[in-house]
MILO-350527 format. One record per residue (C-alpha): x negated, y, z negated; residue in one letter; residue number from 1. Coordinates in steps of 0.02 Angstrom, whole numbers, always signed. Each point is the difference from the previous one (the first is absolute). Layout:
REM MILO-350527
R / X / Y / Z / A / NUM
...
//
This chain:
REM MILO-350527
R / -794 / +297 / -365 / X / 1
R / +163 / +76 / +62 / X / 2
R / +63 / -165 / +67 / X / 3
R / -41 / -83 / -165 / X / 4
R / +107 / +128 / -91 / X / 5
R / +144 / -32 / +121 / X / 6
R / -14 / -189 / -22 / X / 7
R / -7 / +14 / -190 / X / 8
R / +150 / +119 / +0 / X / 9
R / +100 / -120 / +109 / X / 10
R / -43 / -148 / -112 / X / 11
R / +54 / +96 / -155 / X / 12
R / +163 / +49 / +84 / X / 13
R / +38 / -180 / +51 / X / 14
R / -44 / -71 / -170 / X / 15
R / +93 / +127 / -107 / X / 16
R / +153 / +57 / +96 / X / 17
R / +143 / -97 / +81 / X / 18
R / +19 / +51 / +183 / X / 19
R / +138 / +126 / +32 / X / 20
R / +121 / -53 / +135 / X / 21
R / +22 / +156 / +106 / X / 22
R / +86 / -79 / +150 / X / 23
R / +119 / -147 / +22 / X / 24
R / -65 / -177 / -13 / X / 25
R / -81 / -55 / +163 / X / 26
R / +71 / -139 / +107 / X / 27
R / -166 / -92 / -13 / X / 28
R / -20 / -99 / -160 / X / 29
R / -159 / -103 / +4 / X / 30
R / -181 / +55 / +16 / X / 31
R / -6 / -92 / +167 / X / 32
R / +126 / +127 / +66 / X / 33
R / -87 / +159 / -55 / X / 34
R / -162 / +82 / -52 / X / 35
R / -21 / +128 / -136 / X / 36
R / -87 / +159 / +54 / X / 37
R / -57 / +133 / -122 / X / 38
R / -12 / +175 / +71 / X / 39
R / -97 / +130 / -98 / X / 40
R / +55 / +177 / +43 / X / 41
R / -140 / +106 / -71 / X / 42
R / +45 / +176 / -48 / X / 43
R / -93 / +137 / +92 / X / 44
R / -44 / +116 / -144 / X / 45
R / -34 / +144 / +120 / X / 46
R / +190 / +8 / +23 / X / 47
R / +132 / +27 / -132 / X / 48
R / +158 / -105 / -10 / X / 49
R / +102 / +128 / +96 / X / 50
R / -124 / -5 / +145 / X / 51
R / -2 / -191 / -2 / X / 52
R / +190 / -4 / -4 / X / 53
R / +9 / +117 / +149 / X / 54
R / -114 / -115 / +100 / X / 55
R / +104 / -151 / -51 / X / 56
R / +158 / +89 / +59 / X / 57
R / -80 / +52 / +166 / X / 58
R / -56 / -180 / +32 / X / 59
R / +164 / -78 / -61 / X / 60
R / -96 / -101 / -129 / X / 61
R / +149 / -41 / -111 / X / 62
R / +111 / -47 / +147 / X / 63
R / -129 / -115 / +82 / X / 64
R / -106 / -73 / -140 / X / 65
R / +19 / -139 / -34 / X / 66
R / +88 / -55 / +160 / X / 67
R / +180 / -59 / -20 / X / 68
R / +11 / -177 / -65 / X / 69
R / -171 / -1 / -83 / X / 70
R / +19 / -34 / -186 / X / 71
R / -92 / +104 / -129 / X / 72
R / -68 / -110 / -139 / X / 73
R / -66 / +147 / -100 / X / 74
R / -35 / +185 / +19 / X / 75
R / -107 / +80 / -134 / X / 76
R / -80 / +169 / -28 / X / 77
R / -179 / -22 / -60 / X / 78
R / -53 / +162 / -81 / X / 79
R / -158 / +71 / +77 / X / 80
R / +13 / -118 / +149 / X / 81
R / +167 / +11 / +86 / X / 82
R / +135 / -127 / +40 / X / 83
R / -18 / -189 / +8 / X / 84
R / +135 / -87 / +101 / X / 85
R / +15 / -189 / +18 / X / 86
R / +106 / -61 / +144 / X / 87
R / +69 / -172 / +44 / X / 88
R / -29 / -14 / +188 / X / 89
R / +43 / -137 / +124 / X / 90
R / -164 / -30 / +94 / X / 91
R / +82 / +42 / +167 / X / 92
R / +37 / +175 / -66 / X / 93
R / -174 / +43 / -65 / X / 94
R / -40 / +109 / +150 / X / 95
R / +163 / +96 / -26 / X / 96
R / -47 / +39 / -180 / X / 97
R / -174 / +55 / +52 / X / 98
R / +73 / +117 / +133 / X / 99
R / +121 / +75 / -126 / X / 100
R / -148 / +41 / -112 / X / 101
R / -101 / +73 / +144 / X / 102
R / +146 / +107 / +61 / X / 103
R / +70 / +61 / -165 / X / 104
R / -130 / -11 / -140 / X / 105
R / -158 / +59 / +85 / X / 106
R / -31 / +186 / -27 / X / 107
R / +99 / -3 / -164 / X / 108
R / -107 / -139 / -76 / X / 109
R / -159 / -98 / +27 / X / 110
R / +52 / -182 / +9 / X / 111
R / -71 / -170 / -44 / X / 112
R / +89 / -165 / +35 / X / 113
R / -34 / -166 / -85 / X / 114
R / +68 / -175 / +18 / X / 115
R / +73 / -44 / -170 / X / 116
R / +63 / -152 / -94 / X / 117
R / +95 / -23 / -162 / X / 118
R / -118 / -58 / -137 / X / 119
R / +114 / +35 / -148 / X / 120
R / +51 / -181 / -37 / X / 121
R / -177 / -65 / +23 / X / 122
R / -67 / +133 / -118 / X / 123
R / +135 / -41 / -127 / X / 124
R / -44 / -185 / +7 / X / 125
R / -186 / +36 / -19 / X / 126
R / +35 / +111 / -150 / X / 127
R / +107 / -134 / -83 / X / 128
R / -137 / -131 / +28 / X / 129
R / -131 / +118 / -73 / X / 130
R / +106 / +38 / -153 / X / 131
R / +20 / -187 / -37 / X / 132
R / -188 / -25 / -13 / X / 133
//
């Protein structure tokens, strides 16, 4: 049930909100050059934000995640869940992103990682077709 809630929340976010560009545009420009990875950083409700922030500082989270050169497609706070971050990653750097999560996010968050693709235009086209009927 929890994964279903995460998936529904991510679909709502993609359908309703334009992605926020947090970092510079990546050098890769076509889907053949990158994969989208969605990282769910689940809040540990046994810790308050100050405690989580202290762990992030101790583990250099903000300095190391995401690794330099990895573009952030979107970074949202999902109330009651945590943070949902979508990264544009060259396939050769996937391991590097995973290691950054293991070294900096674990302990502060529980994490889930999903391969992701942009469905916005396909959903828009389906909606337009349905409205014409």
